[in-house]
C-alpha positions in Angstrom: -5.2 38.5 23.0 -7.9 38.2 20.4 -5.7 38.0 17.4 -4.6 34.3 17.8 -8.3 33.3 18.0 -9.0 35.2 14.8 -6.1 33.5 13.1 -7.4 30.1 14.1 -10.9 31.0 13.0 -9.5 32.2 9.6 -7.5 28.9 9.3 -10.5 26.9 10.2 -12.6 28.7 7.6 -10.0 28.1 5.0 -10.0 24.4 5.8 -13.8 24.3 5.5 -13.6 26.0 2.1 -10.9 23.7 0.9 -12.8 20.6 2.1 -15.9 21.7 0.1 -13.8 22.6 -2.9 -11.9 19.3 -2.6 -15.2 17.3 -2.7 -16.5 19.3 -5.7 -13.3 18.8 -7.6 -12.9 15.1 -6.7 -16.4 14.1 -7.8 -16.0 14.9 -11.5 -12.3 13.9 -11.4 -13.1 10.5 -10.0 -15.6 10.1 -12.9 -12.8 11.0 -15.3 -10.3 8.5 -13.8 -12.9 5.8 -13.4 -14.1 6.0 -17.0 -10.5 6.0 -18.1 -10.0 2.8 -16.2 -13.0 1.2 -18.0 -11.8 2.5 -21.3 -8.4 0.8 -20.6 -10.2 -2.6 -20.7 -11.5 -2.1 -24.2 -9.8 -2.7 -27.6 -7.5 0.2 -28.3 -4.6 0.7 -30.7 -1.1 1.7 -29.5 -1.7 5.5 -30.1 -4.9 5.4 -28.2 -3.3 3.6 -25.3 -0.5 6.2 -25.1 -3.1 9.0 -25.0 -5.1 7.2 -22.3 -1.9 6.6 -20.2 -1.2 10.4 -20.3 -4.8 11.1 -19.4 -4.6 8.8 -16.4 -1.2 10.1 -15.2 -2.5 13.7 -15.4 -5.6 12.8 -13.5 -3.7 11.0 -10.8 -1.4 14.0 -10.5 -4.3 16.4 -10.1 -6.0 14.1 -7.5 -2.8 13.9 -5.4 -2.4 17.7 -5.7 -6.0 18.3 -4.4 -5.3 15.9 -1.5 -2.0 17.6 -0.6 -3.6 21.1 -0.5 -6.5 19.9 1.7 -4.0 18.2 4.1 -2.1 21.4 4.4 -5.2 23.4 5.1 -6.2 21.0 7.8 -2.8 21.1 9.4 -2.9 25.0 9.2 -6.2 24.9 11.1 -5.0 22.4 13.7 -7.5 19.8 12.7 -5.3 16.8 13.1 -6.7 14.3 15.6 -4.4 11.6 17.0 -6.1 8.2 17.6 -3.6 5.8 19.2 -4.1 2.1 18.5 -2.2 -1.0 17.7 0.0 -0.7 14.6 1.4 -3.7 12.8 4.7 -2.4 11.5 5.1 -5.2 8.9 1.6 -4.6 7.5 2.3 -0.8 7.5 5.5 -1.1 5.5 4.3 -3.9 3.3 1.1 -1.9 2.3 3.0 1.3 1.4 5.7 -0.5 -0.5 3.2 -2.6 -2.5 1.1 0.4 -3.3 4.1 2.2 -4.7 5.7 -0.8 -6.4 3.9 -0.4 -9.8 5.1 3.2 -10.0 8.7 2.2 -9.0 8.9 -0.7 -11.4 7.5 1.4 -14.2 10.6 3.7 -13.7 12.9 0.7 -13.7 13.8 1.0 -10.0 13.3 -1.3 -7.1 11.4 -0.9 -3.8 11.9 -3.0 -0.7 11.1 -3.0 3.0 12.1 -4.6 6.3 11.4 -4.3 10.0 14.2 -4.3 12.6 14.1 -4.4 16.4 12.3 -6.4 19.0 8.8 -5.1 18.3 6.4 -6.0 15.5 3.5 -4.1 16.9 3.5 -0.6 18.6 0.9 1.7 20.0 0.5 4.8 17.7 -1.8 6.3 15.2 -1.8 3.9 12.3 -3.3 6.3 9.8 -0.9 9.1 10.5 2.1 6.8 10.4 0.9 5.5 7.1 0.5 9.0 5.7 4.0 10.0 6.8 5.6 6.9 5.3 3.6 7.2 2.1 4.6 10.8 1.6 8.3 10.1 2.3 8.4 6.9 0.1 6.3 8.5 -2.7 8.6 11.5 -2.8 11.6 9.1 -2.9 10.2 7.1 -5.8 9.4 10.3 -7.6 13.0 11.7 -7.2 14.8 8.4 -7.9 15.8 7.5 -11.5 18.1 4.6 -11.0 18.7 2.1 -8.1 15.7 2.1 -5.8 14.0 3.0 -2.5 14.1 1.1 0.8 11.6 1.4 3.7 12.7 0.6 7.2 11.0 0.4 10.5 13.1 0.1 13.7 12.3 0.0 17.3 14.9 0.7 20.0 14.7 0.5 23.8 14.9 3.8 25.6 16.9 4.4 28.9 13.7 4.7 30.9 12.5 1.3 29.9 10.2 2.5 27.1 10.9 2.3 23.4 11.3 4.6 20.3 10.1 4.1 16.8 12.0 5.1 13.6 10.5 5.0 10.1 13.2 5.6 7.5 13.1 5.9 3.7 16.5 5.7 1.9 16.8 6.4 -1.9 19.5 6.5 -4.5 18.2 9.8 -6.0 20.1 13.0 -6.7 20.6 13.9 -3.0 20.3 17.3 -1.4 22.8 20.1 -0.8 23.3 21.4 2.8 21.2 24.5 2.0 18.4 22.4 0.5 18.3 20.2 3.6 17.6 23.2 5.8 14.5 24.4 3.8 13.2 21.2 2.3 10.5 20.8 4.9 9.1 24.3 4.3 5.8 24.6 2.4 6.2 25.2 -1.3 10.0 24.8 -1.2 11.3 22.5 -3.9 14.7 21.6 -5.4 15.1 22.0 -9.2 14.7 18.2 -9.5 11.5 18.4 -7.4 10.1 21.0 -9.7 10.9 18.9 -12.7 9.3 15.8 -11.1 6.1 17.7 -10.5 4.1 18.5 -7.3 3.3 21.5 -5.2 6.1 21.2 -2.7 3.7 20.3 0.2 4.5 16.6 0.8 7.4 17.1 3.1 5.8 20.1 4.9 2.8 17.9 5.6 5.1 15.2 7.0 6.7 17.7 9.4 3.3 18.8 10.6 2.1 15.3 11.1 5.3 14.4 12.9 4.9 17.3 15.3 1.3 16.3 15.9 2.5 12.8 16.9 5.1 14.3 19.3 8.0 13.2 17.0 10.3 14.8 14.5 11.5 14.3 10.9 15.0 14.8 9.5 17.0 14.2 6.4 20.6 13.1 5.9 22.0 13.4 2.4 25.1 14.0 0.2 24.5 15.8 -3.0 24.7 13.2 -5.8 24.5 10.3 -3.4 20.9 9.8 -2.4 19.1 10.7 0.8 17.7 9.2 4.0 14.5 10.7 5.5 13.7 9.6 9.0 10.7 10.1 11.3 11.3 9.3 15.0 8.9 9.3 17.9 8.8 8.0 21.5 6.4 5.1 22.1 4.0 5.8 24.9 4.9 2.9 27.1 7.2 -0.1 27.3 6.0 -3.1 25.3 6.9 -6.7 25.1 8.0 -8.2 21.8 5.0 -9.4 19.8 7.0 -11.3 17.2 7.6 -15.0 17.6 10.8 -15.8 19.4 11.5 -18.8 17.1 13.7 -18.4 14.1 12.4 -20.9 11.6 15.4 -20.6 9.2 18.1 -20.7 12.0 21.4 -21.8 10.6 20.3 -21.7 7.0 22.5 -19.9 4.4 20.6 -18.2 1.5 22.3 -16.9 -1.6 20.6 -13.8 -3.0 21.4 -13.3 -6.7 20.6 -9.7 -7.6 22.2 -6.6 -9.2 20.0 -4.4 -6.9 21.3 -3.3 -3.5 17.7 -2.5 -2.5 16.5 -6.0 -3.2 19.5 -7.5 -1.4 19.3 -5.3 1.7 15.6 -5.9 2.1 15.9 -9.6 1.6 18.9 -9.8 4.0 17.1 -8.0 6.8 14.0 -10.2 6.4 16.1 -13.4 6.3 18.1 -12.3 9.3 14.8 -11.9 11.3 14.0 -15.5 10.3 17.5 -16.7 11.6 19.1 -17.1 8.2 22.3 -15.7 6.8 22.2 -13.9 3.4 25.0 -13.9 0.9 25.0 -11.5 -2.1 26.0 -13.2 -5.3 26.4 -11.2 -8.5 25.4 -13.9 -11.1 23.4 -17.2 -11.1 26.4 -19.0 -12.6 28.5 -18.0 -9.6 26.3 -20.0 -7.3 27.5 -23.3 -8.5 31.1 -22.2 -7.9 30.6 -21.2 -4.3 33.2 -22.7 -2.0 30.8 -23.3 0.9 27.3 -24.8 0.4 24.1 -22.8 0.6 20.6 -24.1 1.5 18.5 -21.9 -0.8 18.9 -19.5 -3.7 16.8 -16.4 -4.3 17.2 -15.3 -7.9 16.1 -11.7 -8.9 15.3 -12.4 -12.5 16.0 -9.7 -15.0 13.8 -9.2 -18.0 14.1 -11.7 -20.8 14.5 -15.5 -20.9 15.0 -17.3 -17.6 18.3 -19.2 -17.4 18.5 -22.7 -16.0 18.4 -22.9 -12.2 21.6 -23.8 -10.4 22.0 -27.4 -9.3 23.5 -26.8 -5.8 20.3 -25.7 -4.0 16.6 -25.2 -4.6 16.0 -21.8 -6.2 13.1 -19.4 -5.9 12.8 -16.7 -8.5 11.8 -13.1 -7.6 9.6 -11.2 -10.1 7.6 -8.0 -10.2 3.8 -8.4 -10.1 3.4 -7.2 -13.6 5.8 -10.0 -14.8 3.5 -12.8 -13.7 3.1 -14.0 -17.2 6.6 -15.4 -17.1 5.8 -17.6 -14.1 4.1 -20.2 -16.2 7.5 -21.3 -17.4 8.4 -22.1 -13.8 5.7 -24.7 -13.4 7.7 -27.2 -15.6 10.9 -28.5 -14.0 14.0 -28.6 -16.2 15.4 -32.0 -17.3 19.0 -33.3 -17.4 21.3 -32.5 -14.5 19.4 -29.4 -13.3 16.7 -29.3 -10.7 14.7 -26.4 -12.2 13.0 -23.7 -10.2 11.3 -24.6 -6.9 8.8 -21.6 -7.1 8.6 -17.9 -7.0 8.1 -14.8 -4.9 6.7 -11.5 -5.8 8.6 -8.2 -5.3 8.7 -6.3 -3.0 9.2 -9.4 -0.8 6.8 -10.2 2.0 8.5 -11.7 5.0 5.6 -14.1 5.7 5.6 -15.3 2.1 9.4 -15.7 2.2 9.2 -17.8 5.3 6.3 -20.0 4.0 7.9 -20.7 0.7 11.4 -21.3 2.1 10.0 -23.8 4.7 8.0 -25.6 2.0 11.1 -26.1 -0.1 13.6 -26.8 2.7 11.3 -28.8 5.1 8.5 -30.2 2.9 7.6 -32.9 5.4 7.4 -30.6 8.4 3.7 -29.8 7.9 4.1 -26.1 7.7 0.6 -24.6 8.0 0.8 -22.7 4.7 1.1 -26.0 2.8 -2.5 -26.9 3.8 -3.9 -24.0 1.8 -4.0 -24.5 -2.0 -2.1 -21.6 -3.6 -1.0 -20.2 -0.3 2.6 -20.4 -1.4 2.0 -18.7 -4.8 1.9 -15.0 -3.9 -1.0 -13.8 -6.0 -0.5 -10.0 -5.7 -1.8 -8.0 -8.5 -4.7 -10.3 -9.4 -8.3 -9.2 -8.8 -9.9 -11.6 -6.3 -12.3 -14.0 -7.9 -16.0 -13.7 -7.0 -17.1 -17.1 -5.8 -20.9 -16.3 -6.1 -23.2 -14.1 -8.2 -23.9 -11.6 -5.5 -26.9 -9.3 -5.2 -25.7 -5.7 -4.6 -27.6 -2.6 -3.7 -25.8 0.5 -5.0 -26.8 3.9 -3.6 -24.9 6.6 -5.6 -26.2 10.1 -6.5 -23.7 11.0 -9.2 -24.7 9.3 -12.5 -21.1 9.0 -13.8 -19.9 7.3 -10.6 -23.0 5.1 -10.5 -22.3 4.0 -14.1 -18.7 3.2 -13.2 -19.6 1.2 -10.1 -22.4 -0.7 -11.9 -20.0 -1.6 -14.7 -17.3 -2.9 -12.4 -19.9 -4.9 -10.3 -21.4 -6.5 -13.4 -18.0 -7.4 -14.8 -17.3 -9.2 -11.5 -20.5 -11.2 -11.9 -22.9 -9.3 -9.6 -26.6 -8.3 -10.0 -27.0 -4.6 -9.2 -30.0 -2.6 -8.0 -29.4 1.2 -8.0 -30.9 4.0 -6.0 -29.9 7.7 -5.7 -30.8 8.7 -2.1 -30.3 7.4 1.4 -34.0 7.0 2.0 -34.4 4.9 -1.1 -31.5 2.7 0.1 -33.1 2.1 3.4 -36.4 1.2 1.7 -34.8 -1.1 -0.8 -32.6 -2.9 1.9 -35.8 -3.5 4.0 -37.7 -4.9 1.0 -35.4 -7.7 0.0 -32.2 -9.3 1.0 -28.8 -8.3 -0.5 -25.3 -9.7 -0.1 -23.7 -6.2 0.0 -24.9 -2.6 0.2 -22.7 0.2 -1.2 -23.5 3.6 0.2 -22.2 6.9 -1.2 -21.6 9.1 1.9 -22.9 12.3 0.3 -26.5 12.0 -0.9 -29.4 14.5 -0.8 -31.6 14.3 2.3 -30.5 11.3 4.2 -26.7 10.8 3.7 -24.8 7.5 3.7 -24.0 7.6 7.4 -27.7 8.2 8.4 -28.8 5.5 5.9 -26.4 3.0 7.5 -27.6 3.8 11.0 -31.2 3.4 9.8 -30.4 0.0 8.2 -28.8 -1.2 11.4 -31.6 0.1 13.5 -34.0 -2.0 11.4 -32.1 -5.1 12.5 -30.4 -5.8 9.1 -26.9 -7.4 9.2 -26.1 -7.0 5.5 -22.5 -5.9 4.9 -22.3 -2.2 4.2 -19.4 -0.5 2.5 -19.0 3.3 2.2 -18.2 5.0 -1.2 -16.5 8.3 -0.8 -13.9 10.7 -2.2 -12.7 11.5 1.3 -10.0 9.2 2.6 -9.4 10.7 6.1 -9.2 8.5 9.2 -12.1 10.4 10.8 -14.2 9.5 7.9 -13.4 5.8 8.3 -14.1 6.0 12.0 -17.4 7.7 11.3 -18.4 4.9 8.9 -17.5 2.2 11.5 -19.4 4.0 14.2 -22.5 4.2 11.9 -22.4 0.4 11.5 -20.6 0.1 8.2 -18.2 -2.8 7.6 -15.8 -1.4 4.9 -14.6 1.8 3.2 -13.9 2.2 -0.5 -12.4 5.4 -1.9 -13.2 6.8 -5.3 -12.3 6.2 -8.1 -13.1 2.6 -7.3 -10.1 0.2 -7.5 -11.2 -3.0 -9.2 -8.9 -5.1 -7.0 -10.2 -3.6 -3.8 -13.8 -4.0 -4.9 -13.1 -7.6 -6.0 -11.5 -8.4 -2.6 -14.6 -7.0 -0.8 -17.0 -9.0 -3.0 -15.0 -12.2 -2.4 -15.3 -11.6 1.4 -19.1 -11.1 1.0 -19.3 -14.2 -1.1 -17.6 -16.4 1.5 -20.0 -14.9 4.1 -23.0 -15.7 1.9 -21.8 -19.2 1.4 -21.2 -19.9 5.1 
């Protein structure tokens, strides 16, 4: 009777040890990766850039490995809390797909997403679903050399009046043998392709543990040599009404999708169908003009190289990866002669909201679509660091000198004035002495930590925006920060785009 308790105690102790080791490993590793990011912005020759890319790839791999081992230890100790809340399925899939798109496009493969079913929002644990989807999709990108990866969320009504949720990831990778499908969700089990791709063999085991914690299950369907489909399924706690709009703004429209990628077409077709449009797959841009029946809009998945002239039969939007934005300047000038030129662009992986807004702006320019009132709203600006509208005063509380140097450098590059302290008590004193536009608090500082400092700042009546800086990315850490009065949560190493977006928000608040 005592043995199970001893096992749980042993597992809990292992989890505590791993959490401590994780932080101690992550702190210098974040400094390495952060400084590598700063070095990337300096003048380097081709050989130095190649060395730096290898350094960053190796560091990212080690950071992911540390996270996987810690996740496994927490699952082993039963320390997985489930916090149900409202989950926006489109935002969930969009976020994971866009996070993995640079890695996918660097390999020459595509990634896309779509949501099917009557529900756009469900009640579940957003953080756990995101972790499941990210592990499945990240594994698929890692294993896929040609073709691509597609993410799908589907809701289905259940016989008792409730609903079920399916998150699926389909890839065109090497597939799995029947034997491999049986053991692939076991810890440290890897196929030969998985060993070659790198990793500890924990990602899918973690997915299974999280799926069971949510009351669901994960499965795989595959044919060796013909890709795989991993699916997570769970029952939703109660019946829900559709939250998506019942209108179909592109009803009756026919859209030609010109692409060589099945992933791009399937994702676009599902998103267009949800908007009421019919999608036709066309193999080449020249074939559009030869279509027997008319089309209302053309989506052209542009390959690398020179852009051809747009077809004359319908307005054309060109699809490009975020890293290919330099090519978009050529689309601002319309072609002469008998052609109409390109009407605009969309960034891959496609966002349904951007597709809707851009299509309506082209097909119904006089309808007063809300997106037209916002300058630049139709030009998807993914991949660009948000501009800082004001020179902001920022208080930075960071004990580690390397991480402090990294944060100060990024903040000053973004136009900020920075005051630095190294303890929570000093942060409270500085925040009370003069006004700031933003306070950045490291969660682990000697004496008064970041959470205690945030509570003290709020107790003093200060409403200055506070953001946490931490190597821990667990949902419970985020909740603890919000409960302490913080407004945002930034993980280390600092992402310049995320920091820029936060500063832009603070700048708008300061200007209000």
